[in-house]
ChimeraX commands (.cxc) that place a marker at each C-alpha (Angstrom):
marker #1 position -2.46,2.34,-22.61 radius 0.5
marker #1 position -0.11,0.91,-19.77 radius 0.5
marker #1 position 3.05,-1.01,-20.37 radius 0.5
marker #1 position 1.52,-4.36,-19.71 radius 0.5
marker #1 position -0.84,-3.89,-22.34 radius 0.5
marker #1 position -0.54,-5.55,-25.57 radius 0.5
marker #1 position -2.50,-4.40,-28.90 radius 0.5
marker #1 position -5.62,-6.32,-29.89 radius 0.5
marker #1 position -5.30,-9.95,-31.43 radius 0.5
marker #1 position -2.00,-10.53,-29.12 radius 0.5
marker #1 position -2.03,-12.94,-26.37 radius 0.5
marker #1 position -3.02,-11.74,-23.15 radius 0.5
marker #1 position -0.43,-10.10,-20.62 radius 0.5
marker #1 position -0.33,-10.49,-16.88 radius 0.5
marker #1 position -0.85,-6.88,-15.16 radius 0.5
marker #1 position 1.26,-5.97,-12.01 radius 0.5
marker #1 position -1.12,-5.10,-8.77 radius 0.5
marker #1 position -0.71,-5.00,-5.16 radius 0.5
marker #1 position -3.40,-5.20,-2.29 radius 0.5
marker #1 position -4.00,-3.04,-0.24 radius 0.5
marker #1 position -3.38,-5.53,2.84 radius 0.5
marker #1 position 0.09,-4.40,3.04 radius 0.5
marker #1 position -0.59,-0.97,3.32 radius 0.5
marker #1 position -3.97,-0.52,5.30 radius 0.5
marker #1 position -3.26,2.84,6.56 radius 0.5
marker #1 position -2.95,4.46,2.85 radius 0.5
marker #1 position -6.28,6.42,1.73 radius 0.5
marker #1 position -7.34,5.48,-1.47 radius 0.5
marker #1 position -5.58,8.87,-2.79 radius 0.5
marker #1 position -2.47,7.78,-1.50 radius 0.5
marker #1 position -2.60,3.90,-2.61 radius 0.5
marker #1 position -3.42,5.47,-6.37 radius 0.5
marker #1 position -0.26,7.55,-6.03 radius 0.5
marker #1 position 1.50,4.64,-4.81 radius 0.5
marker #1 position 0.63,2.19,-7.78 radius 0.5
marker #1 position 1.40,5.25,-10.12 radius 0.5
marker #1 position 4.67,5.97,-8.75 radius 0.5
marker #1 position 5.94,2.14,-9.01 radius 0.5
marker #1 position 4.26,1.57,-12.42 radius 0.5
marker #1 position 1.52,-0.62,-11.28 radius 0.5
marker #1 position -1.54,-1.33,-13.23 radius 0.5
marker #1 position -4.12,-1.98,-10.57 radius 0.5
marker #1 position -4.93,-2.86,-6.79 radius 0.5
marker #1 position -6.65,-4.72,-4.67 radius 0.5
marker #1 position -8.76,-2.75,-2.26 radius 0.5
marker #1 position -9.06,-4.99,1.14 radius 0.5
marker #1 position -8.56,-1.76,3.94 radius 0.5
marker #1 position -8.06,1.52,3.19 radius 0.5
marker #1 position -7.44,4.42,6.08 radius 0.5
marker #1 position -7.42,1.92,8.78 radius 0.5
marker #1 position -10.86,0.53,8.03 radius 0.5
marker #1 position -11.20,-3.23,6.77 radius 0.5
marker #1 position -14.89,-2.72,6.12 radius 0.5
marker #1 position -14.65,-0.66,3.01 radius 0.5
marker #1 position -18.50,0.48,2.78 radius 0.5
marker #1 position -17.84,2.34,5.42 radius 0.5
marker #1 position -14.73,3.73,4.61 radius 0.5
marker #1 position -16.27,4.70,1.52 radius 0.5
marker #1 position -19.26,6.64,2.94 radius 0.5
marker #1 position -17.40,8.59,5.50 radius 0.5
marker #1 position -14.98,9.66,3.05 radius 0.5
marker #1 position -17.01,10.04,-0.25 radius 0.5
marker #1 position -20.65,10.31,0.95 radius 0.5
marker #1 position -22.25,8.82,-2.03 radius 0.5
marker #1 position -21.78,6.23,-4.66 radius 0.5
marker #1 position -21.61,9.09,-7.15 radius 0.5
marker #1 position -18.33,10.85,-5.50 radius 0.5
marker #1 position -16.55,7.50,-5.45 radius 0.5
marker #1 position -16.88,7.12,-8.97 radius 0.5
marker #1 position -15.77,10.05,-9.56 radius 0.5
marker #1 position -12.92,9.96,-7.83 radius 0.5
marker #1 position -11.77,7.02,-9.51 radius 0.5
marker #1 position -12.83,7.72,-12.86 radius 0.5
marker #1 position -9.99,9.64,-14.37 radius 0.5
marker #1 position -7.12,7.33,-12.23 radius 0.5
marker #1 position -4.62,5.68,-14.59 radius 0.5
marker #1 position -4.38,2.72,-12.13 radius 0.5
marker #1 position -7.71,0.16,-12.30 radius 0.5
marker #1 position -9.33,-1.48,-8.96 radius 0.5
marker #1 position -8.62,-5.47,-9.91 radius 0.5
marker #1 position -10.67,-6.29,-7.14 radius 0.5
marker #1 position -12.46,-5.58,-3.61 radius 0.5
marker #1 position -12.18,-7.90,-1.26 radius 0.5
marker #1 position -12.53,-9.14,2.21 radius 0.5
marker #1 position -10.65,-11.00,5.19 radius 0.5
marker link #1:1,2 radius 0.2
marker link #1:2,3 radius 0.2
marker link #1:3,4 radius 0.2
marker link #1:4,5 radius 0.2
marker link #1:5,6 radius 0.2
marker link #1:6,7 radius 0.2
marker link #1:7,8 radius 0.2
marker link #1:8,9 radius 0.2
marker link #1:9,10 radius 0.2
marker link #1:10,11 radius 0.2
marker link #1:11,12 radius 0.2
marker link #1:12,13 radius 0.2
marker link #1:13,14 radius 0.2
marker link #1:14,15 radius 0.2
marker link #1:15,16 radius 0.2
marker link #1:16,17 radius 0.2
marker link #1:17,18 radius 0.2
marker link #1:18,19 radius 0.2
marker link #1:19,20 radius 0.2
marker link #1:20,21 radius 0.2
marker link #1:21,22 radius 0.2
marker link #1:22,23 radius 0.2
marker link #1:23,24 radius 0.2
marker link #1:24,25 radius 0.2
marker link #1:25,26 radius 0.2
marker link #1:26,27 radius 0.2
marker link #1:27,28 radius 0.2
marker link #1:28,29 radius 0.2
marker link #1:29,30 radius 0.2
marker link #1:30,31 radius 0.2
marker link #1:31,32 radius 0.2
marker link #1:32,33 radius 0.2
marker link #1:33,34 radius 0.2
marker link #1:34,35 radius 0.2
marker link #1:35,36 radius 0.2
marker link #1:36,37 radius 0.2
marker link #1:37,38 radius 0.2
marker link #1:38,39 radius 0.2
marker link #1:39,40 radius 0.2
marker link #1:40,41 radius 0.2
marker link #1:41,42 radius 0.2
marker link #1:42,43 radius 0.2
marker link #1:43,44 radius 0.2
marker link #1:44,45 radius 0.2
marker link #1:45,46 radius 0.2
marker link #1:46,47 radius 0.2
marker link #1:47,48 radius 0.2
marker link #1:48,49 radius 0.2
marker link #1:49,50 radius 0.2
marker link #1:50,51 radius 0.2
marker link #1:51,52 radius 0.2
marker link #1:52,53 radius 0.2
marker link #1:53,54 radius 0.2
marker link #1:54,55 radius 0.2
marker link #1:55,56 radius 0.2
marker link #1:56,57 radius 0.2
marker link #1:57,58 radius 0.2
marker link #1:58,59 radius 0.2
marker link #1:59,60 radius 0.2
marker link #1:60,61 radius 0.2
marker link #1:61,62 radius 0.2
marker link #1:62,63 radius 0.2
marker link #1:63,64 radius 0.2
marker link #1:64,65 radius 0.2
marker link #1:65,66 radius 0.2
marker link #1:66,67 radius 0.2
marker link #1:67,68 radius 0.2
marker link #1:68,69 radius 0.2
marker link #1:69,70 radius 0.2
marker link #1:70,71 radius 0.2
marker link #1:71,72 radius 0.2
marker link #1:72,73 radius 0.2
marker link #1:73,74 radius 0.2
marker link #1:74,75 radius 0.2
marker link #1:75,76 radius 0.2
marker link #1:76,77 radius 0.2
marker link #1:77,78 radius 0.2
marker link #1:78,79 radius 0.2
marker link #1:79,80 radius 0.2
marker link #1:80,81 radius 0.2
marker link #1:81,82 radius 0.2
marker link #1:82,83 radius 0.2
marker link #1:83,84 radius 0.2
marker link #1:84,85 radius 0.2
view
C-alpha cells in the first residue's frame, strides 16, 4: 500500500502522479525509476523514448502486449493514463 492510499471505508485520497510530457526522452523503465525515487504513485504516459506515438514505442521496445504487460506488472508505480497530444 502506498502512503497516499487509505484503508477501506475511509474517504478516497489523492494520488501523486506526473506526466511524461515533461520528460519525453525517458524510457518506460526510467519513468518508473523516477517515480519511485520521488515517491510518486502513478504516471501519465504521453511520450516515451522520444516517441509520442506510444503504440510504436511499445511495439519497438517490447514486441508484444504480453512482454509489455510483464514489464509493467511488478512495478510499484501504476500507470494512471495513456494519453495523446
